[in-house]
Structures are given as C-alpha cells and as structure tokens.
N, C-alpha and C positions, 0 to 999 in steps of 0.2 A: 668716633667721628662726631660726637656731639659738639666737641670743641669747635669744629669747622662749621657746623650747621647754625648754631645760635648767632654768630656774628653775621653770616650771610642773611638769614631771615630777619634779624634785627635791623641790619643796615637797609635792606629793601623796604621793610615796613616803616622803619624810622625815617627813611629818606622821603617818603611821600605819604605818611600815614593819614594825612588829612588835608582837606581844604584846597582845592584849586578850582577856579571858576573860569570857564570860557564864555559863558553867557553874559551878555551885557547887563541883563537885569540883575544878576547876582553880584556884579562888580561893585565894590564898596560896602555892600551889606554885611560882609563878614570880615572887613578890614580890621586889623589890629594884631596884637600879640596874643598867641595861644600857647598854652601849656598842654602837651599831649602825653598821655600815659599809655604805653604799649605793653601788653603782657601776653605771654604764651601760656598754653594749657599745662597743667601738671604733667610730669613725665619728661620725655626727651626735649620738650620745648618750653620748659618752665623757666621764665625769665621775666624781668620787668625793666622798662626803660622810661625815662622822662626826657622829653625833648621840647624845645621851644621852636615855634615857627612864627613867621611874620607874614601876614596877608595884606596885600596892598593892591587895590583895583582888581580883586579877584584872583590874583596870582600869589603863589606861595614861595617864600624863601626859607631855606633851612641852612643854617651856618653860613649865611651870606650868599648862598647859591640858589638861583631861581630854579624851581621845579617845572619841568615841561608840563603844560596843562593837558596834554594828551595822556599823561600817566594817571592823573587823578582828576576826576571831574565832579562838579557839584551842580545840581539843577537849581533853578531860581527858588524852588521850594525848600532846598537844603538837603536833598538826597545826595549821598556821596557814593561814588563808584571808584574802585581802585584796581588797577592792573599793572603790575610791575614784573619785569623780567630781566634776567641777566643773559638771556640767550638760551640757557639750558633749564632754568628754574623759573617758575611763575608763582607770584603771590597775588591773590585776588582778595578783595574786601568790599564791604558795603556798610552803609550806616546812614546817619542823618545828623545834621547840625542845625542849631538855631543861631540867633545872633549872640548867644552867651555860652551854650554848652553843646556837646555832641558826643556820640558814641556809635560803635559798630563792631563788626567782627572781621577777621581776616583768616585766610588759610593758605598754606603752602603744602599741597599734596605730596610733592616729591620728597619732602622732609617729614611727612606725616605730622605736620604741625598745624596748629590753629590757635587762635587767641582773640583778644578784643582790644579795642582802643577806646579811650575816653578823652575828651578834650574840654578845656575850660578857657574862655576868653579872659584875658587879664585886663 
C-alpha cells in the first residue's frame, strides 16, 4: 500500500506546503517565487519532492492554481499553519518563514507519516 500512500501524502503536502496569507499585513511581504523541498521520514514515508510556488498579495499559486487561503495560513510574523484534508485523511503542519527562507514539519497520522518542509525564496 505504500505505493498509494506516498502520492496522496505528497500531493496533499505539495499542494499547499507553504505560504498563504489572509492577513492584510502579510500581503506582499512574502511575494515572489519560492522553491519548496518536501521530505518524509525514513521508512514507509521516505520521499523527497521539490515544487515551486508563486506568492502574490499573500496568496499562493501552485502549477497555476490558486490555493485556498483557509488551507494554509501565515501570520504577519511569519508563522505557518497547515491543515489539509481529502475528506478521509488529514495532513497538518506548522513552521515559520522569513522574507527569504522557511521551514517546518508536517504529519499525516492515518498514514503514520511525518516529515519536514524547507523553502527558499528565489
């Protein structure tokens, strides 16, 4: 079943791994192109992905699709909170970003998976 787990977890985490802002104060502060590195812990969730996201006015686009700001939130100070679900499975995460770099952790208890994300602004 690992084959089915990794794409689901990776898609959920990759879809919104980072950076969305609903607060007016944070809009613009984190704008630009970001490279995000997502990895899972050794074992059943061992994987690594690189994705690019674009942030504009505090909103994130991934592969040209706007990510709902209720899925990933960022405080004016740069704290990141993530809550993704496909209706049956939940991925949560937290971390922090600055105007140049960021990092944090994520977990998917139903899959017994966890990992981290790192980001750099291009």
